[in-house]
N, C-alpha and C positions, 0 to 999 in steps of 0.2 A: 445754516441755510438762510438765504437772503429773503426778507419778508417780501410780499407782493406790494408792488409799488401803489396800486390802488388801495389796499389796506392802510399804507402809511398814509396816502392822502386823506383817508376818510378820519384816521385817527387825529390828524394835526390840523384839520380844518374845523371851525366851530359850524354848529348845526344849521345856523342862520342869523339873519340881520346885518348890520353893519361891520361885525367883527369878521363874520364869514366872508363878505365881500373883500375887506382889507386882506385877509389871509390869501384869498384865492388870486388877488393880483400878482404877487411875485411867482406864483406857481404857473399862471398863464405866460407871464413874461419868460420865464425859463424854457417853457414847451416853445414858445414862438423863438426864441433865440436858437435852440437847438434843432428845430425842423425847419428853418425859415427857407433852407434850399432844398427841402424833399419834396417827393412825389406825393401825390393825395393818397395812395396806398400806404406810405410811411406815415402819414399824420393820421390817418385810420387806424392803424395797428397800435401806435403810441397811446391814442385817445382810449382805444378800447383796454389797454392794459393799465393806464394810469388813472384814468376817471371812473371810479365807482357809478354802478347804475345808470350807465349811458344809453341814452335812446336815439333814434333816428327819426325825425319829423318829415313827413313826405306828403305832398298835395296829389301825387300821380299826375302831374301836369305834364306839359310838354317837353321838358327837359329831364324830368325827376328820374327816368330809367337809368340814365348814367350813374348817378350816385347810390341807387339802390343796386344795381349791379355790383359797383365797386365794393359796396359794404357787404353784400352777400358772399363775395368771393373772399373777403378777409374773414367775415364771422357770421352765417346766416342765423344764428341764434340772438342776435342784438335786435331788442324790441323795436319795431316799426309803428308809429303812431300815425293814423290816417284820419282825418277830420272828416266826416260825413256832416254836411251842415243841413242836409234835408233838401238842398236846392241845387244840387250839383247835377250836371248833364249826365244823362243814362250811359254816355259813352264813358264818362270818366269811372263809374262804378263798374261797368264790364271791363274797362282797361285796367283797374285796379286789381281785378281778381285774376285776368290774365297774367299780367306782371307778375303778382305774388307766386301763381303757380309756376310760371316759367323759372322764375329765379330761386324758387325753393324758400321763399321767406317763411321761416317756422314760427316766428313769434310776432304777428301782426296783430295790432289792436285797433279796432274801429271806434273813434270817439264820438259821442252825439251828446248835444245838450239835453239837459232833463226838463228843462223849463220852458219850452218852446211855446206850447199850449196856453200856458199862463201869460207870458210876455209877447208873444205874437200870433194870436188865436186865429187871425184871418190870412196869416202868411204875407203880409203887406208892408211889414216893417222895412223892408229894405227900399220902399219907395219914399216913404216919409222920412226915414232916418238911416241911411245906409251905415254909419258907423256904428249905431247903436245893434243893427241887425248883425255886423261883423263881430261885435263884441258879444252877442249872445249866442251866436250859431258858432264861432269859431275860438275867439279868444278864450272865452270862459271855459269851456270843456279841454283847451289845449293847456291853460294854466293848471288846472285841477290835475291834470294827468301829469304834467312835468314836475309837480311837488313831490312825487314818488321817485325823482331821479336825480342824480349829481351832474348831469350834463346831457346836452343834446346837440345832434350832428343835423346841420343845416346844408342845403344846395346853393347858399349865397355866392356870388361871383362878383369879383371888381368891375367887370364891365358893365353890370347891370344898371349902375346909376353912378352919378358924381360922389354921392354919400357913401358909396362902396370903393372907391378907387384906391383907398389905403387898408382895405380888409385885410385883417390878420388871419391867421389860421386858428388861433384860439382867441376866446374874449371872454371877459366876465359878465355874466347876464342875470343880474341880480344875485340870487343865491346858487346859480348854476354855473358851469363852463359851457360856453358855446363853442362847437366845432365847426369850421367852414373849410372842409378838405380840398374843395373844388376853387378856392379864393382865386388862384393865379389862372385859371382856365379862361380860354376865350371863348365865343360863341362858336367858333371853328372847331375849338377843341372838343366841345360837347358833341357836334355833329358826327366829326370824325369818328369819336370813342364810339358812339351809337352804331355807326356803319360797320366800323372794324368788329364789333361784337354782334352785328346781326340783332341788335335789340329791337323789338317791337315799338313803333310809334303810335302815340296818342292819334286817335282816328281824325279828331278834330283839327290837328294842324294842317293836314291836307286840304283841308275846306276853310282856310283863311283864318285859324285861330291860333296865332304863335303864343298867346298867353291865355291860359285858361282858368277860369274861376268859376263862381256859381252861374247857372244857366240865366236867371233874370238879368243879371248885371254884367254880362259878357258878350260882345257882338263881334263879327268878323272884322277883320282889318285889311283895309285896302292898300294895293301896292305903294309903297313908298311911304306909309305911315308908321309912326313908332310901333314897336311890337305890342306896347301896351296901351295903345289907342283905344281898343275895343274893351276896355275895362271901365266900367261905370261911365261910359260915354254921356257926354252931354250935362256932367256934373263936375264938381271941382274936386271930388274924392279921386286918388290916384294910388292909395295903397291899402291893404289890408294885413292882418295879423299884428303881432305884437313883439318887440324885441327891445333890448336893454342897451343904452350907451351910457357910459359912466354911471351906472344905476339908475337912470331914468328910462321910465318907458317911452318908447317912440315907435310909430308906426313904419312899417317896412314892407317889402314886396310879396309876391307870391311864393318865392322859394324859401320864404321862412328865414 
């Protein structure tokens, strides 16, 4: 009987550090070569079969339901990590519960920072240092949760920015493998998929919020503006969350 591919991966990859990153690189290259012309569902099935302790990270934002639906069809047992920053729109929290119930997500984990009272007692850190606020409320709890996983699934897509133009299905992300099953999808593909499957839309999209983050740092977008123009308006900040590129941490966008 052939051993499970995920068990082989776990046995042959060191537990952490540069040695693990170096060992993951050829594995990621092999996955990308094998699946480069495959559909998102094929990428998801391969990832779930061959990457141990895989989790999906979702903001339950404007486009999130497409990837959540795809993943639920392949395996509703995959852990779904949702970060409640304590500053999300009420509509996002209600939508998260609606989508989880509608799709039958059986393994949903809500992440919250444990030290907000000490580091942001008056809830005003987003005004004085928005990067520190994101690090406290979003990055830290996500990093702690991902420490228990071997890889994570994101909704990032090539069309979202120039830095993602060559985005691959699989990447080395520190000690993890990051999976981007929708890398080849266009904005139209996402909308068509949601329409074809009659998936519920985030209620704020119809009210002019094509990109949805925390309530204090998100405003509606006017016709003709960039979809992310409402995020941290009137500041130089444009991104939140953390990703790794070639082993270095870099800030990326909403879809993680």
